[in-house]
VEXDORO-627901 format. One record per residue (C-alpha): residue in one letter; z, y, x. Coordinates in steps of 0.5 Angstrom, whole numbers, padded with zeros to 4 digits, always signed. Each point is the difference from the previous one (the first is absolute). Layout:
# VEXDORO-627901
AZYX
...
//
This chain:
# VEXDORO-627901
M-0088+0089-0080
P-0003-0007+0000
Q-0006-0001-0004
F+0000-0007-0005
S-0006-0003-0003
P+0002-0003-0006
L-0004-0006-0003
P-0005+0001-0006
P+0005+0000-0006
S-0002-0007-0002
R+0002-0003-0007
A+0006-0004+0004
L+0002+0006+0003
R+0001+0004-0006
A+0003-0006-0003
G+0005+0000+0006
L+0001+0007-0001
L+0001+0000-0007
G+0005-0005+0001
L+0004+0004+0005
L+0001+0006-0005
L+0002-0005-0006
A+0005-0003+0004
A+0005+0006-0002
P+0000+0001-0008
V-0002+0007-0002
G+0005+0001-0006
A+0006-0003+0005
D+0007+0001-0002
V+0004+0002+0006
I+0007-0003+0001
T+0005+0004+0005
L+0006-0004+0002
T+0006+0003+0002
N-0001-0001+0007
G-0006+0004+0000
H-0005-0006+0000
V-0006+0001-0005
I-0003-0006-0004
E-0007+0001-0003
A-0001-0004-0006
D-0005-0001-0006
R+0005+0001-0005
A+0008+0001+0000
W+0005-0001-0006
Y+0007-0001+0000
E+0003-0006-0003
G+0008+0000-0001
S+0003+0001+0007
Q-0007-0001+0003
L-0006+0003+0002
R-0006-0004-0001
Y-0007+0001+0003
E-0007-0003+0001
K-0003+0000+0006
N-0006-0005+0003
G+0000-0004-0006
G+0008-0001+0000
V+0006+0002-0003
F+0006+0002+0004
G+0007+0003-0001
L+0005+0005+0003
P+0007+0002-0002
R+0000+0006-0004
D+0005+0003+0005
L-0005-0001+0006
V-0005+0005-0004
Q+0000+0007+0001
K-0006+0002-0004
V-0006-0003-0003
E-0006+0005-0001
A-0006-0002-0004
G-0007+0002+0002
P-0005-0001+0006
R+0005+0000+0006
G+0005+0005-0004
E-0005+0006+0000
P-0003+0001-0007
I-0007+0001-0001
T-0002+0004-0006
D-0008+0001+0002
S-0003-0004-0005
E-0006-0001+0005
V+0004-0002+0005
L+0003-0005-0005
R-0007-0002-0002
S-0002-0001+0007
R+0006-0005+0002
E-0001-0004-0007
K-0007-0001+0002
L+0002-0002+0007
A+0005-0005-0003
A-0006-0003-0004
Q-0004-0001+0006
D-0005+0006-0001
P+0000+0004+0006
G-0006+0004-0002
E+0003+0003-0006
A+0007+0001+0004
L-0004+0004+0005
R-0004+0004-0006
F+0007+0002-0003
A+0003+0001+0006
R-0005+0005+0002
L+0000+0003-0007
A+0008+0001+0001
L-0002+0004+0007
F-0005+0004-0003
H+0005+0003-0005
N+0006+0000+0005
P-0003+0000+0008
Q+0008+0001+0002
S+0002-0006-0004
I+0003-0006+0005
P+0000-0005-0005
A-0007+0001-0002
M-0002-0001+0008
Q+0004-0006+0000
A-0003-0003-0006
L-0007+0002+0004
I+0002-0003+0006
E+0002-0007-0004
A-0007+0000-0003
Q-0003+0002+0007
L+0003-0006+0003
A-0001-0005-0006
L-0008+0002+0001
G+0000-0001+0008
E-0001+0008+0001
L+0004+0000+0006
P-0002+0006+0003
A+0001+0004-0006
A+0006-0003-0002
R+0003+0002+0007
E-0002+0007-0001
T+0003+0000-0006
A+0007-0003+0002
E+0000+0005+0006
R-0001+0006-0004
A+0005-0003-0005
V+0005+0000+0006
R-0002+0007+0002
M+0002+0003-0006
D+0007-0004-0001
E+0002-0003+0007
R+0007-0003-0004
N-0004-0004-0005
P+0002-0007+0001
R-0006-0003-0004
S-0005+0004+0003
R+0002-0002+0007
S+0000-0007-0002
L-0007+0000-0003
L-0002+0003+0006
G+0003-0006+0003
D-0004-0004-0004
V-0007+0003+0001
L+0002+0000+0008
V+0001-0008-0001
A-0006-0001-0003
L-0004+0004+0005
G+0004-0004+0006
D+0004+0005+0003
R+0006-0004-0001
A+0004+0005+0005
R-0001+0006-0004
A+0001-0004-0006
E+0007-0002+0002
E+0002+0007+0002
E-0002+0002-0007
Y+0004-0005-0003
R+0006+0001+0004
H+0000+0008-0002
S-0001-0003-0008
L+0007-0004+0001
V+0003+0006+0003
L-0001+0004-0006
R+0002-0005-0005
P+0002-0008+0001
D-0005-0004-0003
P+0000-0008+0000
L-0008+0000-0001
V-0001+0005+0006
R+0005-0004+0004
R-0004-0007-0001
K-0007+0004+0002
L+0003+0003+0006
A+0003-0007+0002
E-0007-0003-0001
I-0004+0004+0005
A+0006+0001+0005
A+0000-0008+0001
P-0004-0002+0006
A-0007-0001-0002
Q-0002-0007-0001
T-0005-0004+0005
A-0006-0004-0003
A+0004-0006+0004
P+0006-0003-0003
E+0006+0001+0004
A+0005-0006+0002
Q+0005-0001-0005
F+0005-0003+0005
R+0001+0001+0008
I+0004-0007+0002
R+0004+0001+0007
Y+0004-0005+0004
D+0007+0002+0003
G+0001-0006+0004
G-0005-0006+0001
V-0007+0000-0004
N+0000-0005-0005
E-0007+0001-0003
P+0000-0006-0005
L+0006+0003-0003
G-0003+0007+0000
V-0006-0002-0003
A+0004-0003-0006
V+0004+0006-0001
L-0006+0004+0000
K-0003-0004-0006
A+0007+0000-0004
L+0001+0007+0001
T-0008+0002-0002
E+0001-0004-0006
S+0007+0004-0002
Y-0004+0006+0002
S-0005-0001-0005
D+0005-0002-0006
Y+0004+0006+0001
T-0006+0004+0000
K-0002-0002-0007
R+0007+0000-0003
L+0002+0007+0003
G-0007+0003+0000
F+0001+0003+0007
S+0000-0002+0007
P+0002+0003+0007
D-0004+0005+0003
L+0001-0003+0007
P+0000-0007+0003
V+0007-0003+0000
T+0002-0003+0006
V+0004-0007+0001
V+0004-0002+0006
L+0001-0007+0000
E+0006-0001+0005
T-0001-0007+0003
N+0006+0001+0004
A+0005+0001-0005
G+0002-0006-0005
F-0002+0001-0007
R+0005+0003-0005
D+0000+0003-0007
T+0000+0007+0000
T-0001+0002-0007
R+0007+0000-0003
A+0004+0002+0006
P+0003+0007+0000
E-0001+0002+0007
W-0008-0001-0001
A+0000+0005-0007
E-0001+0006+0004
G-0006+0002+0005
W-0002-0008+0001
N-0007+0001-0003
D-0002+0007+0002
G-0008-0002+0000
T+0001-0006+0005
I+0002-0007-0003
R+0005-0004+0005
V+0001-0007-0001
P+0004-0005+0005
V-0005-0006+0000
M+0003-0004+0006
G-0001-0008-0001
L-0005+0001-0005
D-0007-0003+0000
Q-0002+0002-0007
P+0003+0005-0005
T+0005-0004-0004
P+0002+0002-0008
R+0006+0004+0003
L-0005+0004+0005
L-0005+0001-0006
R+0005+0003-0004
V+0003+0005+0005
L-0007+0002+0002
R-0002+0002-0007
H+0007+0003-0001
E-0002+0005+0006
L-0007+0001-0002
A+0003+0003-0007
H+0004+0005+0004
S-0006+0002+0004
F-0004+0001-0006
V+0006+0004-0004
A+0001+0004+0006
A-0007+0002+0001
R-0001+0002-0007
T+0007+0004+0000
G+0002+0002+0007
N+0008+0001+0000
N+0000+0002-0007
C+0002-0007-0003
P+0007-0002-0002
V+0002-0006+0004
W+0002-0004-0006
L-0007+0000-0003
Q-0003-0001+0007
E+0004-0007+0001
G-0001-0002-0007
I-0008+0001+0000
A+0000-0004+0007
Q+0004-0006-0003
W-0004+0000-0007
L-0007+0000+0004
E+0003-0005+0005
G+0001-0005-0006
G+0007+0001-0001
D+0003-0003-0006
P+0002+0007-0004
A+0006-0004-0004
R+0003-0003+0006
D+0006+0004+0001
D+0000+0003-0008
A+0006-0004-0001
T+0004+0003+0005
L-0002+0007-0002
A+0001-0001-0007
L+0008-0002+0002
L+0000+0006+0004
A-0003+0004-0006
R+0005-0002-0005
A+0006+0001+0004
G-0003+0007+0002
R-0001-0001+0007
L-0007+0000+0001
P-0002+0005+0005
N-0005+0006-0003
L-0007+0000+0003
L+0001+0007+0002
T+0005-0002+0005
L-0005-0005+0003
E-0006+0005+0001
G+0002+0001+0008
P+0000-0006+0005
F+0004-0006-0001
R+0002+0000+0007
G+0007+0000+0002
L+0002-0004-0007
A+0004-0006+0001
E-0003-0006-0001
A+0003-0001-0008
E-0002+0007-0001
A-0007-0001+0003
A-0001-0006-0004
I+0001+0003-0007
A-0004+0006+0002
Y-0006-0005+0002
A+0001-0003-0007
E+0000+0006-0004
S-0006+0003+0003
L-0004-0007-0002
S+0003+0000-0007
A-0001+0008-0001
V-0007-0001+0002
A-0001-0006-0005
H+0003+0004-0005
I-0006+0005+0001
L-0005-0006+0000
R+0004-0002-0007
T+0000+0006-0003
R-0007+0004+0002
G-0004-0006+0004
E-0003+0001+0007
A-0003+0006-0002
G+0007+0003-0001
V+0001-0001+0008
V-0007+0003+0002
R+0002+0006-0004
L+0007+0001+0003
V-0003-0001+0007
A-0006+0005-0002
A+0005+0005-0002
L+0004-0001+0006
S-0006+0001+0004
D-0001+0007-0003
R+0007+0002+0003
L+0004+0000-0006
P+0007-0002+0001
S+0002-0006-0003
E+0004+0003-0006
E-0006+0003-0002
A-0005-0006+0002
L+0004-0005-0005
P-0001+0005-0006
V-0008+0001+0002
A-0001-0007+0001
L+0004-0004-0005
A+0002+0005-0005
L+0007-0001+0002
S+0005+0004+0003
Y+0004-0003+0006
A+0006-0001-0004
E-0004-0002-0006
F-0003-0006+0004
Q+0007-0002+0003
K+0002-0001-0007
S-0006-0004-0002
W+0001-0004+0006
E+0007-0001-0001
D+0000-0001-0007
F-0005-0006+0002
L+0005-0003+0005
R+0006+0000-0005
G-0004-0003-0005
T+0000+0005-0005
D-0007+0000-0001
K-0003-0006-0003
N-0004-0002+0007
G+0006+0001+0004
P+0003-0006+0005
V+0004-0005-0003
G+0003-0004+0006
T+0006+0003+0005
P+0003-0002+0006
A+0008-0002+0000
S+0002+0006+0003
P-0004+0007+0003
P+0000+0000+0008
R+0005+0005+0003
//
């Protein structure tokens, strides 16, 4: 077995390890959804037809019919040992020394207690006593190989020791035994490529045709500014550089609204026809911003994002006017002919031109309604929920506290003008 030489437990290291432990609430409520997904929250309660819960400083909601059960207590396992409870209380109060003392007392009275061992691991980790924490964690796993919390705590210890490969193995074991969003996040963090000291390029500019260096430099400058803007607004950025292909032998056209471009055009590579251009035009800048938005969302959610949300976010970030098509959509909504967003989850490719125009208009309008009712934070929460691989039917309630049907109704009510902020203008007749 490889040997690791941990650094001396400095105050900064102890603070970091304590923060790692306190990331999971000691007295968490565990929400199990009907599809088997598990959500760990600071607290949960029923409010009419909704289950509300607090987590990471925010309040979220789920339709009651999506919830199978709610269990109180740390990870659903009630702790009755008063000394274990005191240990966890002291740890939460950032007093790891006293937490260690109570954990040892609990083990003295019951050497076979898994909760006492787990409390001891947490205290040892917080104090930076890494070899001792590893020994305790491995003993806890040997005593009960099917305890997911012991597995995840051993993973925490191994991360602190620098053994990322074994930590990943333990986190995966823990997730097999019981799904846990916090453990999934820890696994994702250590499974990500190690960051290098040198900053990595954000873009790779390539040419399909002749090289046009002045245009390439101008495009790179514009994309870099947008990249910085999106990173600040969305709170994340792509892990890998975005490849941009400037097609200098193809005439420029707007690729963002035509249905044939709605599927697979941006698969991490932005392709823009630019023949005849020496400098970016306002129209080209809008297309670049649109396609870069697709790269951001795809990098975060993979293929787990409804097309209407992808296109809506891209049009919003490109600078599209959210109300530009609301009058048309309002007439359709009043006539009961507005396509349901659930029907726009798949690619727009293959839609007739008029249908595609409505699909793009709905996409922007729906995202604008999220911004209107939940702010930019609502869009960010929705993308984050999708990045956790929640299906859209569950991601909307988690992020917006509205089911799909409730969001659709709220949006259509706005379009019909049945709420006080709804659009007032309508065109002479709806498109057919």
